C-alpha positions in Angstrom: -10.8 10.7 44.4 -14.3 11.8 43.2 -15.5 10.4 39.9 -18.1 11.8 37.5 -20.0 10.5 34.5 -21.1 12.5 31.5 -22.0 12.1 27.9 -19.2 12.8 25.4 -21.1 15.8 24.1 -20.9 17.4 27.6 -17.2 17.1 27.7 -16.4 18.4 24.1 -16.7 21.4 22.0 -16.9 19.6 18.7 -18.1 16.2 17.4 -18.3 16.4 13.7 -17.3 14.4 10.5 -14.4 15.7 8.5 -14.5 17.2 5.0 -15.2 16.1 1.4 -11.7 16.4 -0.2 -10.8 17.1 -3.8 -7.7 15.0 -4.0 -4.5 16.1 -5.8 -1.1 14.5 -6.1 0.9 17.3 -4.6 0.9 20.7 -2.9 -2.4 20.0 -1.1 -3.7 19.9 2.5 -3.1 16.5 4.2 -6.3 14.6 4.8 -6.5 11.9 7.4 -8.5 8.8 6.3 -9.5 5.6 8.1 -6.3 3.8 7.1 -4.2 6.4 9.0 -5.9 5.5 12.3 -4.8 2.6 14.4 -3.6 1.8 18.0 -4.7 5.4 19.0 -2.0 6.9 16.8 -2.0 8.5 13.3 0.1 7.3 10.4 0.5 10.6 8.5 2.4 8.7 5.7 -1.0 7.2 4.6 -2.7 10.6 4.4 -3.8 11.9 1.0 -3.8 15.5 -0.2 -6.8 17.8 -0.9 -6.6 20.8 -3.2 -5.9 24.0 -1.4 -8.6 25.6 -3.5 -11.1 23.3 -1.7 -12.5 25.4 1.2 -12.1 23.9 4.6 -13.8 25.7 7.5 -11.4 26.6 10.4 -13.2 24.3 12.9 -12.4 21.2 10.8 -8.7 21.8 10.8 -7.3 19.4 13.3 -5.8 20.6 16.6 -3.4 18.9 19.0 -5.5 17.2 21.6 -8.3 16.1 19.2 -9.3 12.5 19.0 -10.3 11.0 15.6 -12.9 8.2 15.4 -13.3 6.0 12.3 -17.1 6.2 11.6 -17.7 4.1 8.5 -17.6 0.6 7.3 -16.7 -2.9 8.4 -13.3 -3.5 10.0 -12.5 0.2 10.5 -15.5 1.7 12.4 -14.6 2.5 16.0 -10.9 2.8 15.8 -9.5 5.9 17.4 -6.4 8.1 17.2 -5.0 10.9 19.4 -3.7 14.0 17.6 -0.4 14.3 19.4 1.3 16.6 16.9 0.7 18.5 13.6 3.5 19.6 11.3 1.1 21.5 9.0 -2.6 22.4 8.6 -4.4 19.0 8.4 -8.0 17.8 8.3 -9.8 14.5 8.1 -12.3 13.1 5.5 -16.0 12.5 6.0 -15.4 8.9 7.1 -13.7 10.2 10.3 -15.3 12.0 13.2 -13.3 14.8 14.9 -13.8 14.9 18.7 -12.5 18.0 20.3 -12.4 18.1 24.1 -13.4 20.9 26.3 -10.1 21.3 28.2 -11.8 23.1 31.0 -13.6 19.9 31.9 -11.4 17.0 30.7 -7.8 16.3 30.0 -7.5 15.7 26.3 -5.2 12.7 26.6 -7.3 11.0 29.3 -10.4 11.4 27.1 -8.6 9.9 24.1 -7.3 6.9 26.1 -10.8 6.4 27.5 -12.3 6.4 23.9 -9.6 4.0 22.7 -10.5 1.6 25.5 -14.2 1.7 24.3 -13.5 0.9 20.6 -15.6 -2.2 20.7 -18.5 -0.3 22.2 -18.2 2.5 19.7 -18.1 -0.1 16.9 -21.3 -1.6 18.1 -23.0 1.9 18.0 -22.8 1.8 14.2 -26.0 1.4 12.2 -26.9 0.2 8.7 -26.6 -2.8 6.4 -23.5 -5.0 6.2 -20.7 -3.1 4.5 -22.5 0.3 4.9 -22.3 0.6 8.7 -22.2 4.2 9.8 -21.6 5.9 13.1 -23.5 9.2 13.4 -21.9 12.1 15.3 -25.1 12.4 17.3 -25.0 8.8 18.5 -21.3 9.0 19.4 -22.1 12.2 21.4 -24.3 10.0 23.7 -21.4 7.7 24.7 -21.0 7.7 28.5 -17.6 8.8 29.8 -16.3 8.1 33.3 -13.7 10.5 34.6 -12.1 11.9 37.8 -13.6 15.3 38.7 -10.1 16.7 39.1 -8.3 17.5 35.8 -5.0 17.0 37.6 -6.1 13.4 38.5 -7.1 12.8 34.9 -3.7 14.0 33.8 -1.9 11.7 36.3 -3.8 8.7 34.9 -3.1 9.8 31.3 0.6 10.2 32.1 0.8 6.6 33.5 -1.0 5.1 30.5 0.9 7.3 28.0 4.1 5.4 28.7 2.4 2.4 27.1 1.2 4.4 24.1 4.8 5.7 23.6 6.2 2.2 23.4 3.4 1.1 21.1 4.0 4.1 18.8 7.7 3.4 18.7 7.0 -0.2 17.7 4.6 1.0 15.0 7.3 3.3 13.6 9.7 0.3 13.5 7.1 -1.8 11.7 6.5 1.0 9.2 10.3 1.3 8.5 10.5 -2.5 8.1 7.6 -2.6 5.7 9.2 0.3 3.7 12.5 -1.4 3.6 10.9 -4.6 2.2 9.0 -2.6 -0.3 12.2 -0.7 -1.4 14.1 -3.9 -1.8 11.3 -5.5 -3.8 11.0 -2.4 -6.1 14.8 -2.2 -6.6 15.1 -5.9 -7.5 11.8 -6.7 -9.3 10.6 -3.4 -10.7 13.9 -1.5 -11.4 15.6 -4.8 -12.1 18.7 -3.8 -10.1 18.9 -7.2 -8.4 22.2 -8.7 -7.2 24.1 -9.7 -10.4 21.9 -7.8 -12.8 24.9 -6.4 -14.6 25.8 -9.9 -15.8 22.3 -11.2 -16.6 20.9 -11.0 -20.1 17.2 -10.5 -20.8 15.2 -13.3 -22.3 13.7 -12.0 -25.5 10.7 -14.4 -25.3 9.3 -13.5 -21.9 11.1 -10.1 -21.3 12.5 -11.3 -18.0 16.1 -11.9 -17.0 17.4 -15.2 -18.1 16.5 -18.0 -15.8 13.4 -16.2 -14.5 9.8 -17.2 -15.0 6.3 -15.9 -14.2 3.8 -18.3 -12.8 0.2 -18.1 -11.7 -0.5 -17.4 -8.0 -2.3 -20.7 -7.7 0.8 -22.6 -8.8 3.0 -20.6 -6.4 0.8 -20.8 -3.3 -2.1 -22.5 -1.6 -5.2 -20.2 -1.7 -8.0 -20.9 0.8 -11.3 -19.0 1.2 -13.0 -18.8 4.6 -15.9 -20.7 6.1 -19.4 -19.3 5.8 -20.3 -18.9 9.5 -23.6 -17.4 10.4 -23.8 -14.4 12.7 -25.3 -16.5 15.5 -22.1 -18.7 15.5 -20.0 -15.8 16.9 -19.5 -14.6 20.4 -17.2 -12.1 22.1 -16.9 -13.9 25.4 -13.9 -16.0 24.4 -15.9 -19.2 24.1 -14.4 -21.6 21.6 -11.9 -20.8 18.9 -10.8 -17.3 17.6 -12.4 -16.4 14.3 -10.6 -13.9 12.0 -12.9 -11.5 10.2 -12.0 -8.7 7.6 -11.8 -6.1 10.3 -9.3 -8.1 12.3 -6.6 -8.2 9.6 -5.2 -4.7 10.2 -5.4 -5.2 14.0 -3.5 -8.5 13.9 -5.9 -9.8 16.6 -9.5 -10.9 16.9 -12.0 -10.7 19.7 -14.5 -12.9 17.9 -14.9 -16.5 18.9 -16.9 -19.5 17.7 -17.8 -22.9 19.1 -18.7 -24.1 15.6 -16.8 -27.2 14.4 -15.3 -26.8 11.0 -12.8 -28.6 8.7 -9.1 -28.2 9.6 -8.4 -26.5 6.2 -10.1 -23.3 7.6 -7.5 -22.8 10.4 -4.8 -20.1 10.1 -1.5 -19.7 11.8 1.0 -16.8 12.5 2.8 -16.0 9.2 -0.2 -16.7 6.9 -1.0 -14.0 4.4 -4.6 -12.8 4.8 -6.6 -10.7 2.3 -10.0 -9.1 3.1 -12.1 -9.6 0.1 -14.5 -6.7 0.6 -14.0 -2.9 0.9 -10.3 -2.0 1.3 -9.0 -5.4 0.5 -6.8 -5.5 3.6 -3.5 -7.4 3.0 -1.2 -8.4 5.8 0.7 -11.2 7.5 -1.3 -12.6 10.4 0.6 -12.2 13.7 -2.3 -12.8 16.1 -3.7 -15.9 17.7 -2.4 -19.3 16.6 -4.9 -21.8 15.2 -7.6 -19.2 14.6 -10.4 -19.8 12.1 -10.8 -18.2 8.7 -14.2 -16.5 8.1 -15.9 -16.1 4.8 -14.7 -13.2 2.7 -11.2 -13.5 4.2 -8.7 -15.4 2.1 -5.6 -17.2 3.4 -2.5 -17.6 1.2 0.5 -19.8 1.9 3.5 -20.0 -0.4 4.2 -23.7 -1.3 7.8 -23.0 -0.4 7.5 -21.7 3.1 10.7 -19.7 2.9 9.2 -17.6 0.1 6.2 -16.4 2.2 7.8 -13.0 3.0 8.6 -12.5 -0.7 5.1 -13.5 -1.7 3.6 -10.8 0.6 5.6 -8.1 -1.3 4.7 -9.6 -4.7 1.0 -9.4 -3.9 0.9 -5.8 -2.8 0.8 -4.1 -6.2 -1.8 -6.5 -7.7 -4.1 -6.1 -4.7 -3.7 -2.3 -4.9 -4.5 -2.4 -8.6 -7.8 -4.3 -7.9 -8.6 -1.9 -5.1 -8.3 1.0 -7.6 -10.2 -0.7 -10.4 -12.9 -2.9 -8.9 -16.1 -1.1 -8.1 -19.5 -2.3 -6.8 -22.9 -0.9 -6.1 -22.1 -0.5 -2.4 -18.9 -2.3 -1.5 -16.1 -3.5 -3.9 -15.7 -7.3 -3.9 -12.5 -9.1 -4.6 -13.1 -12.6 -6.0 -11.3 -15.8 -7.0 -11.5 -14.7 -10.6 -9.3 -11.7 -9.7 -6.8 -13.7 -7.7 -6.4 -16.1 -10.7 -5.2 -13.1 -12.8 -2.2 -12.6 -10.5 1.2 -13.9 -11.7 4.2 -14.1 -9.5 7.8 -13.6 -10.8 10.1 -16.4 -9.8 13.8 -15.4 -10.2 16.7 -17.8 -10.9 18.1 -20.0 -8.1 20.9 -17.7 -7.1 18.5 -14.8 -6.4 16.0 -17.1 -4.8 18.5 -17.6 -1.9 18.6 -13.9 -1.4 14.8 -13.7 -0.9 15.3 -14.9 2.7 15.7 -11.2 3.5 11.9 -10.8 3.1 11.3 -13.7 5.5 13.6 -12.0 8.1 11.7 -8.8 7.9 8.3 -10.6 8.1 9.4 -12.3 11.3 10.5 -9.0 12.9 7.1 -7.4 12.1 5.2 -10.3 13.6 7.3 -10.1 16.8 6.7 -6.3 17.1 3.0 -6.8 16.5 2.9 -9.3 19.3 4.8 -6.9 21.6 2.2 -4.2 20.9 -0.6 -6.6 21.6 0.9 -7.3 25.1 1.4 -3.6 25.7 -2.2 -2.8 24.7 -3.5 -5.6 26.9 -1.5 -4.3 29.9 -2.7 -0.8 29.3 -6.3 -1.8 28.9 -6.1 -3.8 32.1 -4.6 -0.9 33.9 -7.2 1.7 32.9 -10.2 0.2 34.7 -8.1 -0.5 37.8 -7.1 3.1 37.9 -10.7 4.1 37.4 -12.0 1.8 40.2 -9.1 2.9 42.4 -7.7 -0.6 42.8 -4.5 1.2 41.9 -4.2 4.6 43.5 -3.0 7.5 41.5 
C-alpha cells in the first residue's frame, strides 16, 4: 500500500469558521456549538437555534461527511466531530471550524478519524492568551495528513475503525438518556413537587417547603475543595508522575496531563467526585477518569458529606451552575468563585424521601461505567490507527 502526506488544505474544499447566529427560542436553524462536539460525534440536543431571517451562505450549511473542529478557548479547542447525518439544514457557530473533504482525494470518514486522533496536536496549534486561545483556519489548514493513496484503502481503514466509533456513539446515547432520566426525576420531585407521597404531605408555611424538608447551604451539605496552583512548568504529557485534572479534562472524563509535583493529600480526586470548572463554561460533571488524580487550580471538587447523596447533589447543582453561567460576565472569561458557591442552597427532603434518592446514585454509577467503557474503546481505536498506517496490521 502506498502512502502519501499532504496538508489539510490540499485534501479539502473548505476550511472556514461557522456563522454568527441570532439566537431564537424556536423555529430557527440549528447551530452546532462547541458543547455539541465530543468523541468525534455531534450531540444535536445541545444545539441552539438561529433566526431564519439571519442569512447563512450555502457553503456554511453543514454537509454529511464534514468534520467540525472546536477552535476557541480552554478545554474545548481541538475537539472534533464527524457529521454522519443531518435531519434538517444545520450550521455551526464562529467558535467551530467546518472542514469539508475533497472526496476525489480522501475518504471523508478516514479524514475525520485522522483529525480526531490528532486532537492534542490541533489543540497545541491554538494561539493567544490564557482563556482566549484561538485556532485560525489558516493554521489548521497547514496540518500534515498521512493517508493511503488509494481511496478504497482509506475506506477499508475507516470501516475497521468505524466499528469502535459506533460503540462509542451508542454509549454516548445511553449516557445522554441516563442524564435526562436523572434530570426528569429531579424536576418532577423537586421542581414540580410531585415526589412520592406528595399527596399526603402538607406545605410548611414558614419556609414554603413540604413538611419535614429543609434547605441548607452547599458548604453544610458537602465538602468543597479548590485546586492546587500548579505552575505551567510543573506539567508534562509524557505520563511522568500523577494525573492532573484541568478544566478542559472535565467533559472528557480523562486527563493526559501529569505532574511530579508533591502536594497535600487534600488535592486528590477519585471517581465519583463532582468537579466544576471555574472559568468559561463552568463545566459540571462526575469524574469517571483516573483514580487518585490531582486537582488543578480553577477546578473545584465537591463531595457530599453523606456519600450516598452524591448523585442527588449533582442534579441539585445543575440549575445553580447554569444560572451563574448565564449571569456572570467578565472582561474576557467569566469566573466562578467561592462567593458564588456560597450562595447555593441544597434542598434536603424528609427521611422517607431521602431513601429514594439512591436512584440518582445508581444512575451516576452507570454513567461512570459507560464513560470508562468509552475510554477503553477510544484507546483501542487510537492504538489501531497508527498500526494500520504503518502497516503493522494489513488492511
